[in-house]
Every structure is written in structure tokens, then in C-alpha cells.
N, C-alpha and C positions, 0 to 999 in steps of 0.2 A: 396121840395126835397133838401137835403143838403148833403155835404160831411163831414163825421165824422171821426176823427182820433183816433185810439186805439193803445195801445201798452201793454206791460206787466211790472210788477213792477221792473224787473231787469234792466229796461232802466235808472233808477236813475235820472229821470228828476226832478230838484228842484221844490218844490210845487208851488212857485210863477209862474214859467213858465208853468206848467201843467194847472194852473188856467187861466192864461192869454190866452193860446191857446186852452183851452177847450179840453184837451187831457185826455182820460180815460185810466187808466192802470189797468189791471187785475192781481190780486196778485198771485204770486207763493207761495209755502209753505216752511218753514224752520223747520227742525226737529233736536232737541237735544235729542238723546235717544228716550224715549217714549213721549216727549213733542213736539207738533206740533203747529206752529204759521203761520198765514197769514202775508206775508211780507207787512210791512207798515200799516197794519190794527191792528194786534195784537202784532207786534214787530217792534219798531222803529230802525233806524240805531244805535242810541246811546245806546239803551237797548241791541241790539244785540252784540255790541263790549264789553259791560260790561259783558254780559253773556258768551261770547266767552273767555274772559280773565280768568273767574273763572270756566270754564267747563273742565272736563277731557274727554269729549266726542267730537269727531269731528262732526260738524254739517253737515247735508245733505240737499238737496233741491229737490223739485218735482214740475212739471209743473201744471198749472190749468187743470182741466178736460174739455173736449168739452162742457159739460153741464154748467160749470161756464162761459165759453166764450159766450155761447148762452144767458145765463141770463144777462150778461153784455151788449151784443150787443142790446138786446131787451129793456133793461132798459134805455139805453143812446142814442137811436136813434129812428127814426120814420119809419113806413113802407114807402118804396120807396126811403129812403135815400141810399146813397152810403157810405160804410164803407171801410176805408183803415186801415189795421191792420198790424203794423210793429213790428217784434219780434226778440228776442234773436236768435243768430245763431243756425240753425238746427243741426250743428255739436256739439253743446255744450248742447243742451236741447231738450226735446220733445215738448216744448211750441209751436213752429211753427206748428208742426203736429196736436196738439190739436186744435189750431185756424183754421187750414185748414179743419179739420173734422167738426168743428162747422159750418163753412161757408157753407158746403154742406148740412146742415140740416135746413137752413133758406131760405125760398123762397120769402119773401116779401121785401128783401133788397139785393142789390148787395154788396158782400163782397170780397174785394181783399186783400189777405194775402201776406205780403212781408217778405221774409227771409232777415233780416238785415245783416247776415253774420258777426255779431259783438257782443259786450257785453257791459254792463253798459251804460254809456252815449253815447257810439258809436251808440247803438240802439236809444237812446233818441234823438240824433242830427238828425237822419233820420226822426223820428216822428215829431220833431219840424219843420223841413223844410217842411214836408208834410202839417202840420197844417197851417204854414205861407202861403204856396201857396194856400191852400183852402180859407183862409181869403182874399186873393187877387183875388179870383174868377177864379183861374186856373181850367181847366177841370180835370177829373179823369185821363185821359191818360197823360196829362202834369205832373200831380203830381206823377204818377207811374214812368214816365221816369226820373223825378227829383230824386226820391228815388233811382233808379238804378244807376244814375250817382254818387250819394254820396256813395252808397255801394261800387262802383268800385274805388273810389278815396280818401276815408277817410284814413287819416294817423293816426296810433295809436301806441303809445310807452308807456310802463309802466315798473316800477321797483318794484319787490316784496321784502319784507323783507326775506322771505324764500320760497322755492319751495314746502315745505311740504304740504301745503293745496291743491295746484294744483295737486300734485302727488297722494295724498291719496284719493282725490275726483274724480280722473280719468279724469281731464280736462287739463292735461299738454300737450297733443297733440304732436307737433313736437319738443317741448322742453324736451322731456323725456330723451334724451341723456345727458342732463346737470346734472341730478340727481346723487348725490354721488361723483361728481368730481369737485366741485366748490371751496371748501375751502374759500379763501378770494376773489374769483372772483364773481362779481355780474353781472348777466345777464340783458340786456335790452331786454324785450320781445315785441312782436307785435301780431297782429291778421292777419294771412295769410289765405285767403280764408276760413274764418269762424272758424279757429282753432288757439290755442295759439302756437306761434313759437318763437324760439330765433332770435334776430335781431343782437345783438352785445354783447361783454363782456367787462367789465372794472374791475379794481382792487379796490374794495370798493364802497360803496354807493355814496360817494361824486363824484367820477369820473364817475360813471354810470349816475348820474343826469346831470353832465356837458356834457357828450356825448349825452344824450337824448336832451338837449336843443340845442346842436349844430346840431343834425339831424333835429329838428323842424325848426331851422333857415335856413338850406339848403332847406327844403321843401318850406317854405314860400317865399324864394327868387325866386322861380320858379312860384309862383302863379301869375295869371293875375290881381287879385284883392286882397283886404285884406283878411286875414283868418277868418273863423268862428272857434273859438278856445275855448276849455274847458280844465281846469285842474281838475283832479279827485283825491280824496284821500280817504283812508280807515282809518278813525279815526286818521288823521294826519294833523290837521288844520295848525299847525305851518309850517310843511313841504310844504303844499300847498301854503301858503302865500309866502314863500321864492321862490317857483317855479314860481309863478305868477310874482313876482318882477324881477326875472332873465329873464324870457321870454320877458317881456316888455323892459328891458334894452338891451338885446342881439339880439332881432329880430325886435324891433320897432313895434311889433304887438299891436293892441288895447287891452285893459284890458281883459284877458280871463274870461269867466264865470267859476264858481267853482261848482262842484257837489260832493256829498259824495257817495262813493261806499256803496250801501245798503247791507242788509243781504244776498241776493242771491249771488251776485258776491263776496261779502266779505267772504262768506263761502268757496269760491274756491281760492281767491287771498290771503286772510289773512290780518291781520292788518298792518297798516303803508305803504301799497302800495301807490305809487304815479304814475300818468300818465298824458300824454298830448294827446289830440285828436284834429285834425284840418282838414279843407278842404277849398278849394278855393271858395270864395263867387261868383266867376264867374259861378260856377255850378248851382247857383240858377236862372240864367237867362234863 
């Protein structure tokens, strides 16, 4: 009997980390008009952003079916295993509900489905922590408690190039009031209890990024241990590199890991998005 960790493709975990921690992600689907692709299987992040730039159609996404979750659970675990399945916020997608329904239809494995209340590598960081704890021999109850601590304490900040994608895809959440009134004001967004919300405003992208770094520095200064930290970008490698360097200079944090915002979250955030996600390593204890 083993503990197996699953997530979904929206978690944007870099492949080398998925392989290292033996995490299985179940793909969501991306649709451009009549064309449909399985995220990460039939459409890579690079191909997605190329297609997005040349498309007149706004992409949409859909969750895996319960049957697809059942197929994945059975293919990548053994009877009597315990499965911990960590997913995109239920406020943003039906993925959590699909996984939950699938769990009720399998009797020979214990399946614990966790609502990550987050998006992109925010979900991935929870899954990575769960897989790391499983590798250390932690019990299922200890791993679930760890996941819940991170869900409650994960700091997330991001700056989008435009609110158009969030607005048109219906994922703008509490930031809806910002639409139409920004002009040169650039919002810093966060995830608040599973939904997108405004955190602060700045005049222009440069100042928004500076304020985002300052917020992260303030958070890290209150941590008991060093941060577990990721920088994410939506087809903006140069911006991510600059952000990593600034974070290291201004917060004295260890070098952040970097993840690419994949097709699912990229469909809603849009290209050139930059973000920082972190939590206190003390939560892992």
C-alpha cells in the first residue's frame, strides 16, 4: 500500500518536478472554436501561446470528466493504495467536483480529494508538498493536514497585461469592479478564498511589479523559516528572469523556482502575466 499524489494539468508543475515526485496530472481541455486539445498532451504551453497570438477566437477550457479521473486513478495506482488528489479551486472550475464524483465510484482505493482553493502553480505547490511528505513516510492524515495549512497560508500575487481574458472567460471574481476603469492603472491581483480578487493598484506595470516584490518581501519577513517560492509567467521568460533577480536582491530569498503558466490558466490570465507565490517552509513541519 502506498500514498499516490494526483493533480490536474492546470497546476503547471514543471515536468522535472512532476517526474521527481511521481505526481500524475489529469489533463483539462482547451477549445479554440471547434478545435479541442488535451492540455499538455495535444497542446504544449509554447504552442498554446503561438496559437493564442494568431487566433481571433477567445479560448475556453473544460474539466476532465469523472470517467477520465477514474481511468487515471486506476492506471497509476494499485488496489489498497491511498490517493491524495489536489485540484484547481472549485470556485474557478468543475475539476474538483469531477474528481470528487470519481472518488465515490472507486471502492478498492481510498481517495481523498482536496480543493486547493488556488490556481496554476499555487495548486502545484500544494501537490508537491503532499508528494514530498509522502516520500518522507508521513501518514495520510499528516499529509492532508499539511495541504490544508498551505491552502490557508499560501501567498499569491500576480499582474496581468489585460483583464480582458479574466473578464470574458468569467473568472474575474472580485476584481470585476476594476473592468473599464483602469486606463493606466495596473492592478495587482491575488487569490482570495479561491477566487480572483484585487489586492492593490499601481500606475503602470513597472510600479505594479515593484509593489508586488515589496509585498512579498513583507510576507517573507514574517516567516519563521525560509520561503518556498515560485515565480510564474505566461510566455514572458525575460520578465520572469528579471522578477527572480529582483526577489533575490530585495528579499534575500533562495532562488525561486520558475513555472510557465500553461494553456488552462493562460486562457484566463492571458499572455505576459507575471506572478509570485510563496509560503513559509515552517508549514512543512
